[in-house]
Every structure is written in structure tokens, then in C-alpha cells.
N, C-alpha and C positions, 0 to 999 in steps of 0.2 A: 576254571582255569581260563585266563584271558587269552584270546586269540592273538597270535603274533602278527604285527603289521609288517607287510613286506614293502610297502611304499609303491609309488607309481613307477612302472618300468621305464618310462621315458625319463623321469627325474633321476632315477638310479643310474641310468646310462650316462646322462650328462655329468653327474658327480664322479662316476668311475673313470670316464675318459679324461676328465680334467685332472683327476688324481694321478692317473697313469702318466700323463704328460709332464707332471711335476713342475708346474710353472712357479715363478717367483710369486709368493703370497700376494704381492701387490697387483699382480696381473691376473689373479684368479677370476674376478668379475669379467675382465676382457676375454679370457679364454672361454668362460661360460657363454658369453655373447657370441663368440665365433661358432661354437657348436650349435647354439640355438638358431643362428642365422642360417647355418647349413641346412637345418631341417625345413626351412621355407621351401627348398627345392624338391622336397618329397611330394609324392602325389597326395593331395588333401585327404582323399577317402581313407588311405592307409594310415596317414599320420593321426587322423581322428580316431581310428580304430585302436592304434597303439596307446594313445592318451587315455581313451575311455576303458581300455583293457579288453575290448571285444576281439582284438587281434593280438597274437603273441609274437614278441620280437624273437627273431632267430629260431623259429619253431622247428626248423629242419635240423638244428643242432650243429651246423657247420662251424668249424673253428674260425675265429677271426682274431688275428694277431694285431699288435700295436702297429706293425709295419703296414698292415692293410688299411688302417685308419688314417695314416699320415697324409696320403695324397689329398683327400678332401679337406682336412684341417689346414694343410699348407696352402692349398689353393684359395681357401676363404680368408687366410691371413695375409695373402700376397707374398708368401715366403718363396723366393726364387730358388732356394736350395732344393726345391722339389725336382728341378731339372738336373740336379747333380746325383740323384739316386742312381746307384750303380746298375740296377736292373730295371730302370724305367722303360716302359713300352707304351705304345698307344692304348693298348688294352687296359693298363693300370689307370690311365687318365679317364677312361670311358666307363669302367665298370663300377657298379655300386657294391662295395665290399661289405656293407652292413645295412640292415633294414632301416636304421635311423640316421644313416649318412648317405648323401647323394654321391655321385661321381665327382671327381675333381673338376670336370668341365662344368657341371651344374652348380657346384659350390662356388666357383669363381663368378658365375652369373648372379647367384643369390646375394653374394657379398659385395657386388659392384666392384669387383677387382678386374677392371678392364685391361690393365697392363698384363695381368696374369692370364686373362682370357686370350689376349692376343698371342702370348707366348705359347699357350696350349695349342691354339689353332695352327701356329707356325710349326710347332713340333710335329703335329699330326701330318701336315703337308710334307714336311722334310723327310719324315720317316715312312711315308706311304708311297710317295711318288716313285714309280719305276721299280718298286720292290714287290713284285707279284708273288715271290717265293717266301716273303717274310712271314715267320710264324706269328708275329704280333698283329698281322693284318690278313689272316687267311680268309676270314669272312668279311669282305668289304661291305656287303649288303647289311650285315648285322651292325657293323660299326657306324655306317652312315645312318642307320635307323636310330642309334643312340644319339648322334649329333642332331638328328631331326627332333627327337624328344627333348633335347636340351633347348632347342629353339622354341618348342611349345612351352617349356618352363619359363623362358624369358618373356613370352607373350602373356602368360598367365600372371606372372608377378609384376608386369608392367616395367620390366627392366629393358627399357627401349633402346638404350645405348648398346647393351649386349645383344639385343634382338637385331638391331641393324648390322652389328658386326657379324653375326651369324648369317644373316641374309646376304651380306657382301661375300662372305666365305662361300655360300651356296652359288652365287652368281659367278665367282671368279675361279671355281674349281670344277672342271668337267667331270672328275670322278664322282663328285657328290651327285650331280644330276644323273649320271649313269646308274648309280646304285641306290638312289633315293627311293624309299617305299612308294608304291603307287598311291597309297592313301595320304601322302604327305600334305597335299594341298587341302584335303578335307580336314585333316588335323588342325592345320594352321587357321583356316577360315573359322572352324568351330570354336577354337580357343579365342581367337581375336574377337568374335562376336559374343561368346559366352561370358568372357571376362571383361568385356567393354573396353578393349584396348583399341581406341579409335586411331591412335597414331600409327601403330603397326598394321592396322587393317589395310592401309593403302599399299604398303610394301608387299603384303600378302596377295592383294588383288592385282598387282601390277603385272602386265604382260608385255611381251615384245612384239605382239602382232596387233593388227587393227582391233580396236575395241572402243570403249567410251573414253573420250578425252575429257577428263574432269577439270573443273574450274578451281583447281587447288594450287597452293604454293605459288601464287602470283603468276598464273598463266602457263604453268608447266604443260608440255606437250606429251607427257607420258600417257600411255594407254592403260585403262583399267577395264576389267571384265568381270561381270557378274554372271557366272554360268549357272545352270539349273541347280546344281548342288549348293553353290554359294547362296543362291536366293532362298532355297529351302532352309538352310542353316540360319540365314538372316531372319526369317520369320520365326523360327523356333527359339533362337538364342539372342538375337539382336536386341540391344537396349535402346532407349530413347536417344541417348547421346550419339550412338552410332548411326541410327536412322536419320537423325537431324543432320549430321555431318554429310552423309552420303547424298541426301536429298538436296541440301544446300549447295553441295559441290557438283551436282549434276551426274553423279554416278548412278543414282537411282532416279527414275522418272515416275512421278505420281500417277500418271494415266497410261503408262505403258502396259499393254496386254501381254501376259505371259501364261502359257498353258491355258488359254481361253478365259483367263480371269485378270481383272485389274488388281493392282496392289491392295486396294481397299477390300476387294472381295477375298483375296488370300488372307488378309489380316483377320477379317471376320470369321472366315472358315476355321482359323486356329484360335479364335476367341482372344486375339491380341488387340484389345480395345485401345491400349496405349499407343500401339502403332497406328491403328486406324485413325485415332484422333490427330496424330501429327501429320498423317497423309492428307487429311482434309485441310489442316492448317496450311500445308504446303501447296494446296491447289487442286487436290484430286476432287473430281465431281462426286457429289453426294447422290447423283442420279445416274450412275453408271449402269450399263445394261449387261445382263448375264448372257452366257452363250446361248441360253434358251430364248433370248429376246425379251426378257422381262427386266423391269427396274429392280434394283437390288432390295429395296424396301418391300416391294410386292412379293419378291421371291422369299424373303425372310418370313413374311406373314403366311405365305403358302406352305412353307416348311415348318411353321410353328416355333420359330426361334425368337422368343419374346425378348431376350437380352439384346439381340441384334436389332429388333424393331425399336426398342427403347433407345438404343444408342443412336440409330439413324434419325429418329424423330427429334431427339435432343440436339442434333446437329443441323436441323432445318429441313429434313426430308418432308415431302408433302404427303400428309395422311390420306389424301384423296386419290392417291396413285392408282392407275389402272394397269392391268396386265395386258399382254398382247392380244388376249382373247376378249378384251373389253370389260372384264370383270374386275371390280375394285378390290383392293387389299382387304378392306373391311368385310366385304361379302365372302371372300375366300376364307378368311379367318372364321367367319360365322359358319360357313359350309362345313369346314373340317373340325369345328368345335374347339378352336384354339382360343380359349377364353381370354387369356392374358393379352394375346396379340390384338384381339378385337377391342378389348378394354382400352389399351394404350392408343390405338388408332382413333377410336371414337372420342376419347377425352381430348386428345391434341387437336382433332378436327373442330371440336366444339369450344374448347377453352384455350387453345394455344399450347406451345411446347413448355411454357412455364409451369403448366400443371404437373409435369414430370418431376419437378423439384419438391413437391409436397412430401413432408416426412411420413405422412400417413397414406402414401400412394397405394400400398398393397393392402392396408387395412380396409380402405374404401372398396378395393376390388373384392376382398373376401366378403364384405358385408353385402355388396351388390350381387355377388354370385350366390350367396345364401338366400337372399330375397327372391331371386329368380327360381331357385330350387324349390322354395316353399310354395311359390305360386304355381 
């Protein structure tokens, strides 16, 4: 007996919701496009799970009516009739009524419906301000969290017009700042760097107190601040485009010491050789000194980090480097039996850094190591 195929749950949902909305047959592709565009605003890890079938849609079994689905569809379609719903509340605009549909707020962001987004934000302000007893806004903190998550969505999707609108909303409404989650700035910085949204990075980093005045936007005097959490996120998540922009504009300084390390030392610690390369290109010294008082190449040899040694040598570090105790990097690598570090240092000392480009670099190392073992 042939097993019955149930189809993909995401595909089935799209078909069913379009069927329920009963569009003109000529509008069927457009309606499918609206639903799929909505899904862009879902968290990627969940959407992936739904598509692959590792996560089940609506597994709690909660009923979801056609009316529950309308706000997201209307917002993504730019249908202003959304605001004529007799029982419309801020909660209905902010809640996710189905696993495969975002809130109306996020749907407007994903679909580039900027006029709709402006209307939603205006509705929220008009129906929240001064109504502390309102049932639709009992939990202001929770509602503000949903708006904050929508801002993260705009950053992730590079919906920069929507992102700036939401950041303006944040700046212009005291209640948002009052009830905003404590983790908000961390969310925004993480997403801006993780998804390489260079444009909104500056809005996220902008502060109203003294900080770094960046050379951006033709001499702007706005202040920008890279706090410890932002810097840590930048090293973990930041891409080359973001780093290049921050360094070029003066928000990041190549030789600025932070937590006893230069940016190059931080990059090497995290094995972010792509960042380390651009830091050197932008002027960071290849011979910076660690908090222990040693040259970073010597320290890498002392710690046995062959990849760091190779990277630094390939960028012009001196293989004859001495530690503060007067012992050379080659000697310390020999002392601790870090064979790869010693091999790299000696070869560059004798034959120049071009030797590192040999395709058989590590084959030669293995052969020489074997010969020494035999002898």
C-alpha cells in the first residue's frame, strides 16, 4: 500500500490561507506573494524548522480563525481597511496569531508598507497615551518588547526605511524608553553586526552623550559609542563591511587598547583573521605589545598558536623577535616543543615570508619532523 503524501506543512498553509481568502483567480499569485513575504519576518530558525518538518506548526492546537489572520495579511497588502476593524486593539497589531504569520507590525516591515507602518505606529501612540487603565495595553513592558523585536526584524531584513521609522518612534516617545527591555541595545547591536546592516549600525550606536564623533555623513557632529558589550559583539559577529566602515569613519580606532588588548590582539584571540587583516590594512601595528610586555608574535609562539604565528609572519612580523626576557620566539617554541611555530619562524627567518605561500608548506614540515624523529 502506497504511503499517502501529506505535503509540506508550509506549502499547505499558504495554499489554504489563499483559498480561504477567496481572491479573484487573477490575483492568486499576488496573494501567494503576500503570504510568503509575510514569512520573511518570522525568526529564521523557526521558519527553517517548519519548512524542514523538524518543527510542527500550531503544535499546541490553539484555534486560529480567519479573523486572526487578517491583520498580518492586510498590513502586508497595505489595506487601510485594517483600521476599520470593529474590535481593533494595539494587542491585535502586535500579536503573532499563527506560527507562520508575523504580527501586523512585522508584516508591514517585511512588505515595505511604510505608509501602513506609519499608521500602525500612530494608532499605537493614539491608543496608548494616557490610557493606563486600557485593557489593550495592560502590559506596556510586554508591548514595548514586541515593538523592540519588530525593530530587530527590520535590522535583520535590511528594511532600513522601516528601521529608521521605528528608531524615530523610539526617540520621540518617552513611554518606549520607559518600558523598553534592558537587553534592547544588546539585541540591536547583535543583529546589526550579525546581519551586516552597516546603515542602521550608526543609528543603533548613536548616543546623546559625549562619545566618539565619527567622520560620517559629511561632518556630522553626532556622537557614537562602542561600549564593552558592543565591542564584544563586534568581534563575534561583525563582518568585514561593518569593520571597514567603522574604522574608516573613526568609530573604531586600530591601536586603541581595550581591556588590556589592542584590537588586533582581540581579533587573534577569537581567531577572526579576517578582522585582523583589515585592522593591519587600516594601520594597526603588527608589533603591538601584550599586557605581559611581550610582542604579540613572541606571545603567540610562547603559547603555541601556530595559526597566529603564520598570520603575523605573513603580514610582515619579524621572526627574530625577542621577549622581554631576551629569549627569542624561536627559542621559546623550541623550549616548549611547539614544532609548527618553530618551523614557521625558522623558515621565514631563513627564506622570507614568501615561503609561507608554498602549497606543500605542511608536507615539508611533516617530512622534516619525521626525519628528526628518525634521527
